[in-house]
Structure formats: C-alpha cells, structure tokens
PDB file with one MODEL, atoms N, CA, C and O in Angstrom:
MODEL        1
ATOM      1  N   MET A   1       0.815  -1.196   0.005  1.00  0.00           N
ATOM      2  CA  MET A   1       0.002   0.006   0.002  1.00  0.00           C
ATOM      3  C   MET A   1       0.867   1.260   0.000  1.00  0.00           C
ATOM      4  O   MET A   1       0.569   2.229  -0.697  1.00  0.00           O
ATOM      5  N   VAL A   2       1.926   1.232   0.775  1.00  0.00           N
ATOM      6  CA  VAL A   2       2.807   2.397   0.816  1.00  0.00           C
ATOM      7  C   VAL A   2       3.437   2.630  -0.544  1.00  0.00           C
ATOM      8  O   VAL A   2       3.503   3.766  -1.014  1.00  0.00           O
ATOM      9  N   GLU A   3       3.898   1.565  -1.179  1.00  0.00           N
ATOM     10  CA  GLU A   3       4.528   1.695  -2.485  1.00  0.00           C
ATOM     11  C   GLU A   3       3.576   2.259  -3.529  1.00  0.00           C
ATOM     12  O   GLU A   3       4.011   2.928  -4.466  1.00  0.00           O
ATOM     13  N   ASN A   4       2.290   1.999  -3.376  1.00  0.00           N
ATOM     14  CA  ASN A   4       1.298   2.483  -4.331  1.00  0.00           C
ATOM     15  C   ASN A   4       0.676   3.808  -3.911  1.00  0.00           C
ATOM     16  O   ASN A   4      -0.322   4.239  -4.488  1.00  0.00           O
ATOM     17  N   ALA A   5       1.265   4.455  -2.905  1.00  0.00           N
ATOM     18  CA  ALA A   5       0.821   5.772  -2.414  1.00  0.00           C
ATOM     19  C   ALA A   5      -0.595   5.724  -1.861  1.00  0.00           C
ATOM     20  O   ALA A   5      -1.318   6.719  -1.903  1.00  0.00           O
ATOM     21  N   ARG A   6      -0.986   4.577  -1.349  1.00  0.00           N
ATOM     22  CA  ARG A   6      -2.276   4.466  -0.666  1.00  0.00           C
ATOM     23  C   ARG A   6      -2.022   4.616   0.823  1.00  0.00           C
ATOM     24  O   ARG A   6      -2.224   3.692   1.611  1.00  0.00           O
ATOM     25  N   LEU A   7      -1.572   5.814   1.181  1.00  0.00           N
ATOM     26  CA  LEU A   7      -1.106   6.044   2.545  1.00  0.00           C
ATOM     27  C   LEU A   7      -2.208   5.948   3.584  1.00  0.00           C
ATOM     28  O   LEU A   7      -1.977   5.429   4.676  1.00  0.00           O
ATOM     29  N   SER A   8      -3.390   6.433   3.272  1.00  0.00           N
ATOM     30  CA  SER A   8      -4.466   6.350   4.259  1.00  0.00           C
ATOM     31  C   SER A   8      -4.863   4.895   4.496  1.00  0.00           C
ATOM     32  O   SER A   8      -5.192   4.522   5.623  1.00  0.00           O
ATOM     33  N   ASP A   9      -4.836   4.074   3.454  1.00  0.00           N
ATOM     34  CA  ASP A   9      -5.109   2.641   3.637  1.00  0.00           C
ATOM     35  C   ASP A   9      -4.019   1.989   4.468  1.00  0.00           C
ATOM     36  O   ASP A   9      -4.305   1.175   5.346  1.00  0.00           O
ATOM     37  N   ALA A  10      -2.774   2.341   4.194  1.00  0.00           N
ATOM     38  CA  ALA A  10      -1.659   1.790   4.954  1.00  0.00           C
ATOM     39  C   ALA A  10      -1.759   2.214   6.407  1.00  0.00           C
ATOM     40  O   ALA A  10      -1.526   1.407   7.307  1.00  0.00           O
ATOM     41  N   GLU A  11      -2.103   3.472   6.648  1.00  0.00           N
ATOM     42  CA  GLU A  11      -2.259   3.959   8.031  1.00  0.00           C
ATOM     43  C   GLU A  11      -3.324   3.143   8.767  1.00  0.00           C
ATOM     44  O   GLU A  11      -3.109   2.702   9.896  1.00  0.00           O
ATOM     45  N   GLU A  12      -4.459   2.951   8.126  1.00  0.00           N
ATOM     46  CA  GLU A  12      -5.553   2.199   8.756  1.00  0.00           C
ATOM     47  C   GLU A  12      -5.124   0.768   9.069  1.00  0.00           C
ATOM     48  O   GLU A  12      -5.384   0.259  10.159  1.00  0.00           O
ATOM     49  N   MET A  13      -4.467   0.128   8.110  1.00  0.00           N
ATOM     50  CA  MET A  13      -4.027  -1.257   8.300  1.00  0.00           C
ATOM     51  C   MET A  13      -3.014  -1.343   9.445  1.00  0.00           C
ATOM     52  O   MET A  13      -3.091  -2.254  10.269  1.00  0.00           O
ATOM     53  N   LEU A  14      -2.071  -0.407   9.502  1.00  0.00           N
ATOM     54  CA  LEU A  14      -1.066  -0.429  10.555  1.00  0.00           C
ATOM     55  C   LEU A  14      -1.693  -0.147  11.917  1.00  0.00           C
ATOM     56  O   LEU A  14      -1.311  -0.766  12.911  1.00  0.00           O
ATOM     57  N   GLN A  15      -2.650   0.777  11.977  1.00  0.00           N
ATOM     58  CA  GLN A  15      -3.338   1.046  13.240  1.00  0.00           C
ATOM     59  C   GLN A  15      -4.057  -0.210  13.741  1.00  0.00           C
ATOM     60  O   GLN A  15      -3.992  -0.544  14.924  1.00  0.00           O
ATOM     61  N   GLN A  16      -4.731  -0.887  12.840  1.00  0.00           N
ATOM     62  CA  GLN A  16      -5.442  -2.120  13.228  1.00  0.00           C
ATOM     63  C   GLN A  16      -4.456  -3.181  13.716  1.00  0.00           C
ATOM     64  O   GLN A  16      -4.710  -3.857  14.713  1.00  0.00           O
ATOM     65  N   TRP A  17      -3.346  -3.323  13.020  1.00  0.00           N
ATOM     66  CA  TRP A  17      -2.333  -4.298  13.417  1.00  0.00           C
ATOM     67  C   TRP A  17      -1.809  -3.964  14.813  1.00  0.00           C
ATOM     68  O   TRP A  17      -1.686  -4.843  15.667  1.00  0.00           O
ATOM     69  N   LEU A  18      -1.501  -2.685  15.035  1.00  0.00           N
ATOM     70  CA  LEU A  18      -0.937  -2.288  16.331  1.00  0.00           C
ATOM     71  C   LEU A  18      -1.945  -2.371  17.464  1.00  0.00           C
ATOM     72  O   LEU A  18      -1.549  -2.483  18.624  1.00  0.00           O
ATOM     73  N   ASP A  19      -3.224  -2.321  17.165  1.00  0.00           N
ATOM     74  CA  ASP A  19      -4.243  -2.525  18.199  1.00  0.00           C
ATOM     75  C   ASP A  19      -4.089  -3.903  18.819  1.00  0.00           C
ATOM     76  O   ASP A  19      -4.333  -4.075  20.013  1.00  0.00           O
ATOM     77  N   ASN A  20      -3.684  -4.890  18.019  1.00  0.00           N
ATOM     78  CA  ASN A  20      -3.534  -6.260  18.496  1.00  0.00           C
ATOM     79  C   ASN A  20      -2.086  -6.652  18.772  1.00  0.00           C
ATOM     80  O   ASN A  20      -1.831  -7.656  19.437  1.00  0.00           O
ATOM     81  N   HIS A  21      -1.134  -5.864  18.265  1.00  0.00           N
ATOM     82  CA  HIS A  21       0.293  -6.154  18.426  1.00  0.00           C
ATOM     83  C   HIS A  21       1.036  -4.873  18.807  1.00  0.00           C
ATOM     84  O   HIS A  21       1.878  -4.397  18.046  1.00  0.00           O
ATOM     85  N   PRO A  22       0.731  -4.316  19.973  1.00  0.00           N
ATOM     86  CA  PRO A  22       1.280  -2.994  20.324  1.00  0.00           C
ATOM     87  C   PRO A  22       2.795  -2.948  20.464  1.00  0.00           C
ATOM     88  O   PRO A  22       3.377  -1.864  20.436  1.00  0.00           O
ATOM     89  N   GLU A  23       3.436  -4.078  20.612  1.00  0.00           N
ATOM     90  CA  GLU A  23       4.895  -4.088  20.784  1.00  0.00           C
ATOM     91  C   GLU A  23       5.650  -4.277  19.467  1.00  0.00           C
ATOM     92  O   GLU A  23       6.874  -4.410  19.474  1.00  0.00           O
ATOM     93  N   ASP A  24       4.944  -4.289  18.354  1.00  0.00           N
ATOM     94  CA  ASP A  24       5.595  -4.450  17.045  1.00  0.00           C
ATOM     95  C   ASP A  24       6.240  -3.126  16.648  1.00  0.00           C
ATOM     96  O   ASP A  24       5.596  -2.264  16.051  1.00  0.00           O
ATOM     97  N   GLN A  25       7.515  -2.976  16.986  1.00  0.00           N
ATOM     98  CA  GLN A  25       8.228  -1.725  16.738  1.00  0.00           C
ATOM     99  C   GLN A  25       8.403  -1.447  15.250  1.00  0.00           C
ATOM    100  O   GLN A  25       8.374  -0.288  14.835  1.00  0.00           O
ATOM    101  N   GLU A  26       8.581  -2.463  14.458  1.00  0.00           N
ATOM    102  CA  GLU A  26       8.732  -2.265  13.010  1.00  0.00           C
ATOM    103  C   GLU A  26       7.464  -1.671  12.411  1.00  0.00           C
ATOM    104  O   GLU A  26       7.538  -0.748  11.599  1.00  0.00           O
ATOM    105  N   ALA A  27       6.310  -2.187  12.800  1.00  0.00           N
ATOM    106  CA  ALA A  27       5.041  -1.657  12.297  1.00  0.00           C
ATOM    107  C   ALA A  27       4.819  -0.234  12.811  1.00  0.00           C
ATOM    108  O   ALA A  27       4.316   0.615  12.075  1.00  0.00           O
ATOM    109  N   ARG A  28       5.185   0.033  14.056  1.00  0.00           N
ATOM    110  CA  ARG A  28       5.014   1.375  14.612  1.00  0.00           C
ATOM    111  C   ARG A  28       5.915   2.374  13.895  1.00  0.00           C
ATOM    112  O   ARG A  28       5.518   3.514  13.652  1.00  0.00           O
ATOM    113  N   PHE A  29       7.129   1.945  13.556  1.00  0.00           N
ATOM    114  CA  PHE A  29       8.047   2.817  12.822  1.00  0.00           C
ATOM    115  C   PHE A  29       7.480   3.137  11.439  1.00  0.00           C
ATOM    116  O   PHE A  29       7.540   4.283  10.993  1.00  0.00           O
ATOM    117  N   LEU A  30       6.936   2.139  10.770  1.00  0.00           N
ATOM    118  CA  LEU A  30       6.326   2.368   9.466  1.00  0.00           C
ATOM    119  C   LEU A  30       5.113   3.289   9.612  1.00  0.00           C
ATOM    120  O   LEU A  30       4.904   4.164   8.771  1.00  0.00           O
ATOM    121  N   LEU A  31       4.325   3.110  10.650  1.00  0.00           N
ATOM    122  CA  LEU A  31       3.179   3.989  10.883  1.00  0.00           C
ATOM    123  C   LEU A  31       3.650   5.429  11.084  1.00  0.00           C
ATOM    124  O   LEU A  31       3.058   6.355  10.528  1.00  0.00           O
ATOM    125  N   ALA A  32       4.690   5.624  11.857  1.00  0.00           N
ATOM    126  CA  ALA A  32       5.223   6.981  12.070  1.00  0.00           C
ATOM    127  C   ALA A  32       5.618   7.606  10.752  1.00  0.00           C
ATOM    128  O   ALA A  32       5.340   8.781  10.516  1.00  0.00           O
ATOM    129  N   ARG A  33       6.258   6.842   9.893  1.00  0.00           N
ATOM    130  CA  ARG A  33       6.689   7.353   8.597  1.00  0.00           C
ATOM    131  C   ARG A  33       5.479   7.670   7.707  1.00  0.00           C
ATOM    132  O   ARG A  33       5.445   8.712   7.052  1.00  0.00           O
ATOM    133  N   VAL A  34       4.499   6.779   7.686  1.00  0.00           N
ATOM    134  CA  VAL A  34       3.282   6.999   6.887  1.00  0.00           C
ATOM    135  C   VAL A  34       2.571   8.265   7.358  1.00  0.00           C
ATOM    136  O   VAL A  34       2.126   9.073   6.543  1.00  0.00           O
ATOM    137  N   LEU A  35       2.468   8.432   8.664  1.00  0.00           N
ATOM    138  CA  LEU A  35       1.830   9.636   9.201  1.00  0.00           C
ATOM    139  C   LEU A  35       2.585  10.895   8.773  1.00  0.00           C
ATOM    140  O   LEU A  35       1.974  11.884   8.368  1.00  0.00           O
ATOM    141  N   ALA A  36       3.900  10.852   8.865  1.00  0.00           N
ATOM    142  CA  ALA A  36       4.704  12.015   8.462  1.00  0.00           C
ATOM    143  C   ALA A  36       4.533  12.296   6.969  1.00  0.00           C
ATOM    144  O   ALA A  36       4.417  13.455   6.570  1.00  0.00           O
ATOM    145  N   TRP A  37       4.517  11.272   6.158  1.00  0.00           N
ATOM    146  CA  TRP A  37       4.356  11.469   4.705  1.00  0.00           C
ATOM    147  C   TRP A  37       3.017  12.112   4.387  1.00  0.00           C
ATOM    148  O   TRP A  37       2.880  12.799   3.375  1.00  0.00           O
ATOM    149  N   GLN A  38       2.022  11.893   5.250  1.00  0.00           N
ATOM    150  CA  GLN A  38       0.703  12.499   5.047  1.00  0.00           C
ATOM    151  C   GLN A  38       0.602  13.884   5.679  1.00  0.00           C
ATOM    152  O   GLN A  38      -0.438  14.536   5.588  1.00  0.00           O
ATOM    153  N   GLY A  39       1.669  14.329   6.314  1.00  0.00           N
ATOM    154  CA  GLY A  39       1.642  15.631   6.963  1.00  0.00           C
ATOM    155  C   GLY A  39       0.990  15.619   8.335  1.00  0.00           C
ATOM    156  O   GLY A  39       0.698  16.676   8.894  1.00  0.00           O
ATOM    157  N   LYS A  40       0.760  14.440   8.878  1.00  0.00           N
ATOM    158  CA  LYS A  40       0.174  14.286  10.217  1.00  0.00           C
ATOM    159  C   LYS A  40       1.312  14.267  11.233  1.00  0.00           C
ATOM    160  O   LYS A  40       1.579  13.259  11.888  1.00  0.00           O
ATOM    161  N   ASN A  41       1.965  15.405  11.339  1.00  0.00           N
ATOM    162  CA  ASN A  41       3.221  15.480  12.080  1.00  0.00           C
ATOM    163  C   ASN A  41       3.069  15.281  13.582  1.00  0.00           C
ATOM    164  O   ASN A  41       3.924  14.648  14.203  1.00  0.00           O
ATOM    165  N   ALA A  42       2.016  15.798  14.173  1.00  0.00           N
ATOM    166  CA  ALA A  42       1.819  15.605  15.600  1.00  0.00           C
ATOM    167  C   ALA A  42       1.595  14.130  15.928  1.00  0.00           C
ATOM    168  O   ALA A  42       2.102  13.627  16.930  1.00  0.00           O
ATOM    169  N   GLU A  43       0.836  13.445  15.080  1.00  0.00           N
ATOM    170  CA  GLU A  43       0.595  12.018  15.279  1.00  0.00           C
ATOM    171  C   GLU A  43       1.875  11.228  15.057  1.00  0.00           C
ATOM    172  O   GLU A  43       2.160  10.281  15.790  1.00  0.00           O
ATOM    173  N   ALA A  44       2.638  11.613  14.057  1.00  0.00           N
ATOM    174  CA  ALA A  44       3.918  10.944  13.799  1.00  0.00           C
ATOM    175  C   ALA A  44       4.846  11.117  14.992  1.00  0.00           C
ATOM    176  O   ALA A  44       5.528  10.177  15.400  1.00  0.00           O
ATOM    177  N   LEU A  45       4.870  12.326  15.550  1.00  0.00           N
ATOM    178  CA  LEU A  45       5.722  12.589  16.704  1.00  0.00           C
ATOM    179  C   LEU A  45       5.352  11.676  17.874  1.00  0.00           C
ATOM    180  O   LEU A  45       6.237  11.159  18.556  1.00  0.00           O
ATOM    181  N   GLU A  46       4.074  11.477  18.107  1.00  0.00           N
ATOM    182  CA  GLU A  46       3.652  10.583  19.176  1.00  0.00           C
ATOM    183  C   GLU A  46       4.222   9.180  18.983  1.00  0.00           C
ATOM    184  O   GLU A  46       4.686   8.548  19.932  1.00  0.00           O
ATOM    185  N   GLN A  47       4.180   8.708  17.748  1.00  0.00           N
ATOM    186  CA  GLN A  47       4.707   7.380  17.456  1.00  0.00           C
ATOM    187  C   GLN A  47       6.230   7.321  17.664  1.00  0.00           C
ATOM    188  O   GLN A  47       6.747   6.367  18.246  1.00  0.00           O
ATOM    189  N   TYR A  48       6.931   8.340  17.186  1.00  0.00           N
ATOM    190  CA  TYR A  48       8.385   8.381  17.385  1.00  0.00           C
ATOM    191  C   TYR A  48       8.729   8.447  18.869  1.00  0.00           C
ATOM    192  O   TYR A  48       9.675   7.796  19.311  1.00  0.00           O
ATOM    193  N   GLN A  49       7.976   9.226  19.643  1.00  0.00           N
ATOM    194  CA  GLN A  49       8.237   9.304  21.077  1.00  0.00           C
ATOM    195  C   GLN A  49       8.050   7.934  21.728  1.00  0.00           C
ATOM    196  O   GLN A  49       8.837   7.534  22.587  1.00  0.00           O
ATOM    197  N   HIS A  50       7.003   7.220  21.312  1.00  0.00           N
ATOM    198  CA  HIS A  50       6.760   5.875  21.846  1.00  0.00           C
ATOM    199  C   HIS A  50       7.933   4.950  21.501  1.00  0.00           C
ATOM    200  O   HIS A  50       8.435   4.213  22.350  1.00  0.00           O
ATOM    201  N   LEU A  51       8.348   5.007  20.245  1.00  0.00           N
ATOM    202  CA  LEU A  51       9.467   4.165  19.810  1.00  0.00           C
ATOM    203  C   LEU A  51      10.741   4.490  20.590  1.00  0.00           C
ATOM    204  O   LEU A  51      11.456   3.587  21.026  1.00  0.00           O
ATOM    205  N   LEU A  52      11.017   5.771  20.762  1.00  0.00           N
ATOM    206  CA  LEU A  52      12.225   6.174  21.467  1.00  0.00           C
ATOM    207  C   LEU A  52      12.159   5.859  22.953  1.00  0.00           C
ATOM    208  O   LEU A  52      13.201   5.702  23.588  1.00  0.00           O
ATOM    209  N   SER A  53      10.984   5.765  23.515  1.00  0.00           N
ATOM    210  CA  SER A  53      10.878   5.375  24.920  1.00  0.00           C
ATOM    211  C   SER A  53      11.331   3.922  25.115  1.00  0.00           C
ATOM    212  O   SER A  53      11.787   3.548  26.195  1.00  0.00           O
ATOM    213  N   LYS A  54      11.202   3.119  24.072  1.00  0.00           N
ATOM    214  CA  LYS A  54      11.616   1.716  24.126  1.00  0.00           C
ATOM    215  C   LYS A  54      13.064   1.523  23.691  1.00  0.00           C
ATOM    216  O   LYS A  54      13.746   0.613  24.161  1.00  0.00           O
ATOM    217  N   ASP A  55      13.534   2.398  22.776  1.00  0.00           N
ATOM    218  CA  ASP A  55      14.875   2.249  22.208  1.00  0.00           C
ATOM    219  C   ASP A  55      15.456   3.644  21.945  1.00  0.00           C
ATOM    220  O   ASP A  55      15.498   4.092  20.799  1.00  0.00           O
ATOM    221  N   PRO A  56      15.902   4.330  23.003  1.00  0.00           N
ATOM    222  CA  PRO A  56      16.296   5.733  22.872  1.00  0.00           C
ATOM    223  C   PRO A  56      17.532   6.007  22.023  1.00  0.00           C
ATOM    224  O   PRO A  56      17.778   7.154  21.648  1.00  0.00           O
ATOM    225  N   GLU A  57      18.304   4.988  21.718  1.00  0.00           N
ATOM    226  CA  GLU A  57      19.514   5.187  20.931  1.00  0.00           C
ATOM    227  C   GLU A  57      19.340   4.795  19.462  1.00  0.00           C
ATOM    228  O   GLU A  57      20.305   4.825  18.698  1.00  0.00           O
ATOM    229  N   ASN A  58      18.140   4.434  19.067  1.00  0.00           N
ATOM    230  CA  ASN A  58      17.902   3.974  17.695  1.00  0.00           C
ATOM    231  C   ASN A  58      18.042   5.144  16.715  1.00  0.00           C
ATOM    232  O   ASN A  58      17.278   6.108  16.761  1.00  0.00           O
ATOM    233  N   GLY A  59      19.022   5.037  15.843  1.00  0.00           N
ATOM    234  CA  GLY A  59      19.299   6.111  14.881  1.00  0.00           C
ATOM    235  C   GLY A  59      18.155   6.381  13.918  1.00  0.00           C
ATOM    236  O   GLY A  59      17.914   7.533  13.557  1.00  0.00           O
ATOM    237  N   ASP A  60      17.449   5.344  13.497  1.00  0.00           N
ATOM    238  CA  ASP A  60      16.325   5.534  12.574  1.00  0.00           C
ATOM    239  C   ASP A  60      15.209   6.337  13.242  1.00  0.00           C
ATOM    240  O   ASP A  60      14.629   7.235  12.632  1.00  0.00           O
ATOM    241  N   TYR A  61      14.914   6.005  14.500  1.00  0.00           N
ATOM    242  CA  TYR A  61      13.860   6.707  15.217  1.00  0.00           C
ATOM    243  C   TYR A  61      14.271   8.157  15.469  1.00  0.00           C
ATOM    244  O   TYR A  61      13.471   9.077  15.298  1.00  0.00           O
ATOM    245  N   LEU A  62      15.518   8.351  15.874  1.00  0.00           N
ATOM    246  CA  LEU A  62      16.001   9.708  16.128  1.00  0.00           C
ATOM    247  C   LEU A  62      15.973  10.551  14.862  1.00  0.00           C
ATOM    248  O   LEU A  62      15.587  11.719  14.893  1.00  0.00           O
ATOM    249  N   THR A  63      16.386   9.950  13.744  1.00  0.00           N
ATOM    250  CA  THR A  63      16.380  10.679  12.468  1.00  0.00           C
ATOM    251  C   THR A  63      14.963  11.009  12.042  1.00  0.00           C
ATOM    252  O   THR A  63      14.691  12.129  11.611  1.00  0.00           O
ATOM    253  N   GLY A  64      14.058  10.051  12.156  1.00  0.00           N
ATOM    254  CA  GLY A  64      12.667  10.294  11.788  1.00  0.00           C
ATOM    255  C   GLY A  64      12.059  11.421  12.578  1.00  0.00           C
ATOM    256  O   GLY A  64      11.382  12.285  12.022  1.00  0.00           O
ATOM    257  N   ARG A  65      12.299  11.418  13.885  1.00  0.00           N
ATOM    258  CA  ARG A  65      11.773  12.487  14.731  1.00  0.00           C
ATOM    259  C   ARG A  65      12.397  13.829  14.352  1.00  0.00           C
ATOM    260  O   ARG A  65      11.710  14.849  14.306  1.00  0.00           O
ATOM    261  N   ALA A  66      13.681  13.821  14.086  1.00  0.00           N
ATOM    262  CA  ALA A  66      14.377  15.065  13.743  1.00  0.00           C
ATOM    263  C   ALA A  66      13.907  15.633  12.403  1.00  0.00           C
ATOM    264  O   ALA A  66      14.002  16.841  12.183  1.00  0.00           O
ATOM    265  N   MET A  67      13.407  14.792  11.514  1.00  0.00           N
ATOM    266  CA  MET A  67      12.972  15.252  10.207  1.00  0.00           C
ATOM    267  C   MET A  67      11.581  15.879  10.233  1.00  0.00           C
ATOM    268  O   MET A  67      11.158  16.487   9.250  1.00  0.00           O
ATOM    269  N   LEU A  68      10.871  15.737  11.346  1.00  0.00           N
ATOM    270  CA  LEU A  68       9.559  16.367  11.448  1.00  0.00           C
ATOM    271  C   LEU A  68       9.741  17.877  11.558  1.00  0.00           C
ATOM    272  O   LEU A  68      10.736  18.342  12.114  1.00  0.00           O
ATOM    273  N   PRO A  69       8.801  18.635  11.040  1.00  0.00           N
ATOM    274  CA  PRO A  69       8.889  20.101  11.167  1.00  0.00           C
ATOM    275  C   PRO A  69       8.979  20.509  12.628  1.00  0.00           C
ATOM    276  O   PRO A  69       8.417  19.850  13.502  1.00  0.00           O
ATOM    277  N   VAL A  70       9.674  21.575  12.880  1.00  0.00           N
ATOM    278  CA  VAL A  70       9.880  22.053  14.250  1.00  0.00           C
ATOM    279  C   VAL A  70       8.553  22.292  14.934  1.00  0.00           C
ATOM    280  O   VAL A  70       8.460  22.095  16.145  1.00  0.00           O
ATOM    281  N   THR A  71       7.526  22.705  14.221  1.00  0.00           N
ATOM    282  CA  THR A  71       6.228  22.993  14.826  1.00  0.00           C
ATOM    283  C   THR A  71       5.581  21.734  15.400  1.00  0.00           C
ATOM    284  O   THR A  71       4.704  21.833  16.258  1.00  0.00           O
ATOM    285  N   ALA A  72       5.995  20.562  14.945  1.00  0.00           N
ATOM    286  CA  ALA A  72       5.417  19.317  15.448  1.00  0.00           C
ATOM    287  C   ALA A  72       6.055  18.902  16.763  1.00  0.00           C
ATOM    288  O   ALA A  72       5.492  18.098  17.507  1.00  0.00           O
ATOM    289  N   ARG A  73       7.226  19.449  17.048  1.00  0.00           N
ATOM    290  CA  ARG A  73       7.965  19.032  18.243  1.00  0.00           C
ATOM    291  C   ARG A  73       7.700  19.993  19.400  1.00  0.00           C
ATOM    292  O   ARG A  73       7.565  21.201  19.208  1.00  0.00           O
ATOM    293  N   PRO A  74       7.629  19.422  20.614  1.00  0.00           N
ATOM    294  CA  PRO A  74       7.395  20.290  21.790  1.00  0.00           C
ATOM    295  C   PRO A  74       8.607  21.173  22.076  1.00  0.00           C
ATOM    296  O   PRO A  74       8.587  21.960  23.022  1.00  0.00           O
TER     297      PRO A  74
ENDMDL
END
C-alpha cells in the first residue's frame, strides 16, 4: 500500500495491526513514517516518542523524529 501511495489505507491497516500487536516496533516505525508522509506530524511525533521510549539510541527513530517540522515538536 505504501509503495502504491495508498497512505491512508496503509495507516488504517497499521493502526489495526498495532491494536492487536502494540509491541511491534517495526510496524510502529512504518506507521510513524506514513503519518509524516501524510503531513500528520503531531501524530507521527507521538509514534516516534513511543518508539524512542523503548529504544532511545535507535538512529532511525532519532532521524525520523528530527525530520519532522519544528512545529510538530514540543
């Protein structure tokens, strides 16, 4: 879905997956990216913060959070 630019469908699918598998960090990371690609920066930030609470040294998570517009960050 992401490859075909069906981002809202991908977001919905990932949200449903995470409802049942909340510890799936790979899916949460993809959700954060999908949200950011849609301009849902505050929601993406929430996901990155969750990811970083579990793995604060992860370079991918840190980079993703840093790439969000400054207005999305507290």
